[in-house]
A tleap script that builds the chain and sets N, CA, C and O, in Angstrom:
source leaprc.protein.ff14SB
mol = sequence {
  NMET LYS ASN TRP VAL PRO ALA LEU GLN LEU
  LEU GLY ILE GLY PHE TYR VAL ALA VAL CYS
  ILE ALA GLY GLY SER LEU CYS GLY TRP TRP
  LEU GLY GLY LYS LYS PRO ALA PHE VAL LEU
  ILE GLY LEU ALA ILE GLY LEU VAL LEU ALA
  VAL VAL GLY VAL TYR ARG MET ILE LYS PRO
  LEU ILE ASN ASN ILE LYS ASP ASN LYS ASN
  ASP LYS GLY ASN CGLY
}
set mol.1.N position { -23.278 173.462 57.100 }
set mol.1.CA position { -22.305 173.950 56.177 }
set mol.1.C position { -21.436 174.998 56.899 }
set mol.1.O position { -20.296 175.188 56.473 }
set mol.2.N position { -21.859 175.644 57.885 }
set mol.2.CA position { -21.088 176.664 58.525 }
set mol.2.C position { -19.838 175.988 59.308 }
set mol.2.O position { -18.823 176.663 59.486 }
set mol.3.N position { -19.912 174.742 59.743 }
set mol.3.CA position { -18.848 174.174 60.412 }
set mol.3.C position { -17.872 173.616 59.398 }
set mol.3.O position { -16.749 173.353 59.827 }
set mol.4.N position { -18.096 173.423 58.285 }
set mol.4.CA position { -17.328 172.909 57.273 }
set mol.4.C position { -15.996 174.007 56.957 }
set mol.4.O position { -14.871 173.596 56.670 }
set mol.5.N position { -16.306 175.252 57.052 }
set mol.5.CA position { -15.390 176.270 56.627 }
set mol.5.C position { -14.141 176.258 57.343 }
set mol.5.O position { -13.079 176.326 56.725 }
set mol.6.N position { -14.191 176.163 58.801 }
set mol.6.CA position { -12.906 176.016 59.539 }
set mol.6.C position { -12.265 174.781 59.234 }
set mol.6.O position { -11.039 174.769 59.119 }
set mol.7.N position { -13.003 173.631 59.074 }
set mol.7.CA position { -12.322 172.400 58.858 }
set mol.7.C position { -11.563 172.452 57.566 }
set mol.7.O position { -10.437 171.967 57.458 }
set mol.8.N position { -12.183 173.036 56.609 }
set mol.8.CA position { -11.460 173.032 55.210 }
set mol.8.C position { -10.423 173.900 55.267 }
set mol.8.O position { -9.428 173.595 54.611 }
set mol.9.N position { -10.407 175.068 55.988 }
set mol.9.CA position { -9.243 175.873 56.197 }
set mol.9.C position { -8.135 175.219 56.915 }
set mol.9.O position { -6.992 175.466 56.530 }
set mol.10.N position { -8.322 174.406 57.921 }
set mol.10.CA position { -7.301 173.698 58.648 }
set mol.10.C position { -6.699 172.591 57.685 }
set mol.10.O position { -5.503 172.306 57.752 }
set mol.11.N position { -7.510 172.008 56.837 }
set mol.11.CA position { -7.028 171.085 55.837 }
set mol.11.C position { -6.085 171.779 54.884 }
set mol.11.O position { -5.010 171.289 54.540 }
set mol.12.N position { -6.495 172.820 54.519 }
set mol.12.CA position { -5.566 173.756 53.526 }
set mol.12.C position { -4.337 174.056 54.228 }
set mol.12.O position { -3.312 174.021 53.547 }
set mol.13.N position { -4.231 174.359 55.512 }
set mol.13.CA position { -3.048 174.652 56.253 }
set mol.13.C position { -2.193 173.478 56.287 }
set mol.13.O position { -0.978 173.675 56.254 }
set mol.14.N position { -2.672 172.175 56.351 }
set mol.14.CA position { -1.808 171.131 56.476 }
set mol.14.C position { -1.194 170.863 55.182 }
set mol.14.O position { -0.029 170.468 55.137 }
set mol.15.N position { -1.923 171.057 54.062 }
set mol.15.CA position { -1.310 171.022 52.653 }
set mol.15.C position { -0.174 172.012 52.415 }
set mol.15.O position { 0.870 171.714 51.834 }
set mol.16.N position { -0.466 173.225 52.916 }
set mol.16.CA position { 0.523 174.325 52.796 }
set mol.16.C position { 1.742 173.973 53.455 }
set mol.16.O position { 2.799 174.129 52.845 }
set mol.17.N position { 1.735 173.478 54.724 }
set mol.17.CA position { 2.860 172.976 55.454 }
set mol.17.C position { 3.556 171.900 54.682 }
set mol.17.O position { 4.764 172.060 54.510 }
set mol.18.N position { 3.017 170.881 54.213 }
set mol.18.CA position { 3.470 169.752 53.566 }
set mol.18.C position { 4.294 170.332 52.319 }
set mol.18.O position { 5.476 170.032 52.152 }
set mol.19.N position { 3.605 171.165 51.473 }
set mol.19.CA position { 4.250 171.646 50.275 }
set mol.19.C position { 5.416 172.496 50.642 }
set mol.19.O position { 6.424 172.301 49.963 }
set mol.20.N position { 5.486 173.388 51.567 }
set mol.20.CA position { 6.656 174.206 51.924 }
set mol.20.C position { 7.796 173.429 52.383 }
set mol.20.O position { 8.940 173.707 52.023 }
set mol.21.N position { 7.506 172.396 53.223 }
set mol.21.CA position { 8.567 171.567 53.697 }
set mol.21.C position { 9.293 170.757 52.585 }
set mol.21.O position { 10.503 170.786 52.362 }
set mol.22.N position { 8.372 170.042 51.936 }
set mol.22.CA position { 8.798 169.254 50.750 }
set mol.22.C position { 9.295 170.004 49.664 }
set mol.22.O position { 10.198 169.461 49.028 }
set mol.23.N position { 8.916 171.146 49.288 }
set mol.23.CA position { 9.300 171.875 48.380 }
set mol.23.C position { 10.641 172.598 48.516 }
set mol.23.O position { 11.421 172.765 47.579 }
set mol.24.N position { 10.850 173.049 49.883 }
set mol.24.CA position { 12.083 173.572 50.223 }
set mol.24.C position { 13.212 172.467 50.191 }
set mol.24.O position { 14.316 172.671 49.685 }
set mol.25.N position { 12.832 171.280 50.777 }
set mol.25.CA position { 13.804 170.248 50.548 }
set mol.25.C position { 14.216 169.746 49.079 }
set mol.25.O position { 15.387 169.518 48.773 }
set mol.26.N position { 13.287 169.620 48.330 }
set mol.26.CA position { 13.508 169.210 47.039 }
set mol.26.C position { 14.321 170.450 46.249 }
set mol.26.O position { 15.261 170.148 45.513 }
set mol.27.N position { 14.014 171.559 46.386 }
set mol.27.CA position { 14.721 172.652 45.798 }
set mol.27.C position { 16.148 172.555 46.277 }
set mol.27.O position { 17.037 172.668 45.434 }
set mol.28.N position { 16.446 172.367 47.488 }
set mol.28.CA position { 17.704 172.201 48.053 }
set mol.28.C position { 18.601 171.129 47.442 }
set mol.28.O position { 19.778 171.303 47.128 }
set mol.29.N position { 17.920 170.024 47.313 }
set mol.29.CA position { 18.425 168.920 46.690 }
set mol.29.C position { 18.681 169.045 45.273 }
set mol.29.O position { 19.674 168.506 44.784 }
set mol.30.N position { 17.852 169.725 44.562 }
set mol.30.CA position { 18.008 169.927 43.114 }
set mol.30.C position { 19.176 170.855 43.062 }
set mol.30.O position { 20.154 170.525 42.390 }
set mol.31.N position { 19.162 172.091 43.770 }
set mol.31.CA position { 20.250 173.170 43.690 }
set mol.31.C position { 21.671 172.603 44.099 }
set mol.31.O position { 22.698 172.988 43.542 }
set mol.32.N position { 21.655 171.636 45.135 }
set mol.32.CA position { 22.862 171.266 45.601 }
set mol.32.C position { 23.524 169.933 45.021 }
set mol.32.O position { 24.626 169.529 45.391 }
set mol.33.N position { 22.791 169.348 44.146 }
set mol.33.CA position { 23.245 168.089 43.705 }
set mol.33.C position { 23.450 167.004 44.818 }
set mol.33.O position { 24.510 166.397 44.965 }
set mol.34.N position { 22.524 166.852 45.454 }
set mol.34.CA position { 22.326 165.841 46.520 }
set mol.34.C position { 23.391 166.242 47.909 }
set mol.34.O position { 23.588 165.447 48.828 }
set mol.35.N position { 23.940 167.477 47.842 }
set mol.35.CA position { 24.824 167.676 49.072 }
set mol.35.C position { 23.844 168.012 50.190 }
set mol.35.O position { 22.874 168.752 50.028 }
set mol.36.N position { 24.181 167.389 51.386 }
set mol.36.CA position { 23.164 167.623 52.530 }
set mol.36.C position { 23.026 169.083 52.893 }
set mol.36.O position { 21.935 169.500 53.282 }
set mol.37.N position { 24.122 169.921 52.783 }
set mol.37.CA position { 24.047 171.238 53.262 }
set mol.37.C position { 22.972 171.985 52.559 }
set mol.37.O position { 22.208 172.742 53.157 }
set mol.38.N position { 22.925 171.766 51.307 }
set mol.38.CA position { 21.753 172.527 50.433 }
set mol.38.C position { 20.348 171.954 50.975 }
set mol.38.O position { 19.419 172.725 51.220 }
set mol.39.N position { 20.258 170.773 51.122 }
set mol.39.CA position { 19.087 170.112 51.486 }
set mol.39.C position { 18.692 170.595 52.840 }
set mol.39.O position { 17.495 170.829 53.000 }
set mol.40.N position { 19.476 170.774 53.802 }
set mol.40.CA position { 19.262 171.280 55.029 }
set mol.40.C position { 18.797 172.835 55.024 }
set mol.40.O position { 17.950 173.270 55.804 }
set mol.41.N position { 19.407 173.555 54.121 }
set mol.41.CA position { 19.122 175.072 53.904 }
set mol.41.C position { 17.738 175.160 53.328 }
set mol.41.O position { 16.946 175.992 53.770 }
set mol.42.N position { 17.406 174.316 52.335 }
set mol.42.CA position { 16.179 174.332 51.632 }
set mol.42.C position { 15.066 173.845 52.739 }
set mol.42.O position { 13.936 174.333 52.747 }
set mol.43.N position { 15.444 172.946 53.574 }
set mol.43.CA position { 14.500 172.441 54.633 }
set mol.43.C position { 14.169 173.605 55.532 }
set mol.43.O position { 13.013 173.914 55.821 }
set mol.44.N position { 15.287 174.259 55.973 }
set mol.44.CA position { 14.957 175.456 56.876 }
set mol.44.C position { 14.180 176.557 56.315 }
set mol.44.O position { 13.313 177.122 56.981 }
set mol.45.N position { 14.480 176.905 55.028 }
set mol.45.CA position { 13.640 177.922 54.365 }
set mol.45.C position { 12.229 177.482 54.374 }
set mol.45.O position { 11.340 178.261 54.719 }
set mol.46.N position { 11.967 176.173 53.982 }
set mol.46.CA position { 10.588 175.615 54.048 }
set mol.46.C position { 9.967 175.793 55.273 }
set mol.46.O position { 8.827 176.251 55.339 }
set mol.47.N position { 10.629 175.465 56.279 }
set mol.47.CA position { 10.112 175.422 57.734 }
set mol.47.C position { 9.712 177.006 58.026 }
set mol.47.O position { 8.638 177.330 58.531 }
set mol.48.N position { 10.621 177.826 57.676 }
set mol.48.CA position { 10.240 179.228 58.014 }
set mol.48.C position { 8.987 179.709 57.259 }
set mol.48.O position { 8.062 180.305 57.810 }
set mol.49.N position { 9.037 179.397 55.939 }
set mol.49.CA position { 7.860 179.800 55.234 }
set mol.49.C position { 6.501 179.123 55.759 }
set mol.49.O position { 5.449 179.761 55.798 }
set mol.50.N position { 6.599 177.841 56.141 }
set mol.50.CA position { 5.576 177.164 56.595 }
set mol.50.C position { 5.009 177.803 57.966 }
set mol.50.O position { 3.803 177.912 58.185 }
set mol.51.N position { 5.935 178.179 58.786 }
set mol.51.CA position { 5.532 178.768 60.185 }
set mol.51.C position { 4.829 180.172 59.919 }
set mol.51.O position { 3.788 180.524 60.474 }
set mol.52.N position { 5.543 180.922 58.994 }
set mol.52.CA position { 4.946 182.194 58.796 }
set mol.52.C position { 3.529 182.189 58.244 }
set mol.52.O position { 2.597 182.852 58.699 }
set mol.53.N position { 3.479 181.318 57.154 }
set mol.53.CA position { 2.251 181.091 56.445 }
set mol.53.C position { 1.067 180.441 57.436 }
set mol.53.O position { -0.071 180.904 57.364 }
set mol.54.N position { 1.311 179.581 58.168 }
set mol.54.CA position { 0.370 179.140 59.124 }
set mol.54.C position { -0.017 180.280 60.082 }
set mol.54.O position { -1.209 180.543 60.244 }
set mol.55.N position { 0.840 180.889 60.652 }
set mol.55.CA position { 0.561 182.075 61.385 }
set mol.55.C position { -0.344 182.972 60.797 }
set mol.55.O position { -1.273 183.384 61.492 }
set mol.56.N position { -0.219 183.381 59.519 }
set mol.56.CA position { -0.971 184.289 58.974 }
set mol.56.C position { -2.408 183.808 58.583 }
set mol.56.O position { -3.357 184.578 58.438 }
set mol.57.N position { -2.469 182.313 58.413 }
set mol.57.CA position { -3.783 181.723 58.140 }
set mol.57.C position { -4.507 181.533 59.293 }
set mol.57.O position { -5.731 181.651 59.229 }
set mol.58.N position { -3.880 181.213 60.521 }
set mol.58.CA position { -4.653 180.984 61.760 }
set mol.58.C position { -5.069 182.269 62.415 }
set mol.58.O position { -6.070 182.263 63.132 }
set mol.59.N position { -4.400 183.341 62.232 }
set mol.59.CA position { -4.597 184.551 63.061 }
set mol.59.C position { -6.137 185.030 62.772 }
set mol.59.O position { -6.813 185.437 63.717 }
set mol.60.N position { -6.652 184.976 61.508 }
set mol.60.CA position { -8.172 185.351 61.445 }
set mol.60.C position { -9.006 184.430 62.086 }
set mol.60.O position { -10.019 184.850 62.647 }
set mol.61.N position { -8.689 183.037 62.089 }
set mol.61.CA position { -9.574 182.175 62.802 }
set mol.61.C position { -9.645 182.518 64.287 }
set mol.61.O position { -10.715 182.558 64.894 }
set mol.62.N position { -8.391 182.776 64.878 }
set mol.62.CA position { -8.355 183.044 66.347 }
set mol.62.C position { -9.181 184.288 66.517 }
set mol.62.O position { -10.116 184.315 67.317 }
set mol.63.N position { -8.854 185.296 65.788 }
set mol.63.CA position { -9.689 186.570 66.000 }
set mol.63.C position { -11.194 186.367 65.871 }
set mol.63.O position { -11.946 186.979 66.629 }
set mol.64.N position { -11.671 185.529 64.938 }
set mol.64.CA position { -13.066 185.252 64.838 }
set mol.64.C position { -13.644 184.528 65.973 }
set mol.64.O position { -14.809 184.729 66.317 }
set mol.65.N position { -12.840 183.655 66.595 }
set mol.65.CA position { -13.359 182.781 67.832 }
set mol.65.C position { -13.481 183.990 68.950 }
set mol.65.O position { -14.539 184.199 69.545 }
set mol.66.N position { -12.311 184.746 69.164 }
set mol.66.CA position { -12.329 185.847 70.115 }
set mol.66.C position { -13.651 186.646 70.094 }
set mol.66.O position { -14.337 186.813 71.103 }
set mol.67.N position { -13.971 187.143 68.824 }
set mol.67.CA position { -15.058 187.952 68.621 }
set mol.67.C position { -16.423 187.349 68.931 }
set mol.67.O position { -17.317 187.991 69.482 }
set mol.68.N position { -16.548 185.879 68.484 }
set mol.68.CA position { -17.704 185.231 68.813 }
set mol.68.C position { -17.966 185.116 70.401 }
set mol.68.O position { -19.092 185.201 70.890 }
set mol.69.N position { -16.898 184.932 71.074 }
set mol.69.CA position { -16.993 184.857 72.545 }
set mol.69.C position { -17.350 186.268 73.100 }
set mol.69.O position { -18.258 186.331 73.929 }
set mol.70.N position { -16.789 187.265 72.757 }
set mol.70.CA position { -17.097 188.637 73.017 }
set mol.70.C position { -18.566 188.915 73.019 }
set mol.70.O position { -19.199 189.375 73.969 }
set mol.71.N position { -19.062 188.564 71.782 }
set mol.71.CA position { -20.428 188.817 71.380 }
set mol.71.C position { -21.534 188.089 72.182 }
set mol.71.O position { -22.641 188.569 72.423 }
set mol.72.N position { -21.061 186.777 72.591 }
set mol.72.CA position { -21.959 185.998 73.457 }
set mol.72.C position { -21.922 186.449 74.791 }
set mol.72.O position { -22.934 186.412 75.490 }
set mol.73.N position { -20.805 186.887 75.217 }
set mol.73.CA position { -20.680 187.437 76.702 }
set mol.73.C position { -21.360 188.703 76.921 }
set mol.73.O position { -21.781 188.936 78.054 }
set mol.74.N position { -21.555 189.706 75.821 }
set mol.74.CA position { -22.080 190.998 75.975 }
set mol.74.C position { -23.667 190.860 75.599 }
set mol.74.O position { -24.438 191.804 75.768 }
set mol.75.N position { -24.077 189.621 75.082 }
set mol.75.CA position { -25.440 189.605 74.632 }
set mol.75.C position { -26.390 189.138 75.829 }
set mol.75.O position { -27.605 189.055 75.656 }
savepdb mol mol.pdb
quit
């Protein structure tokens, strides 16, 4: 069960990225009435949100891996 937690976290990250990108694009399409400029702006905002969110979600995983390596090396 211990190995499932990181896998589920990574799965959640994938859904988060998809929702950010699709949501930003759809909001831009809705706001702009099918004008490409608004869709591109919404897409850009969605991509920025996705990158920031993924960084914030992966940072604890990376720190956990580093801590486990340090614990094994000193033991």
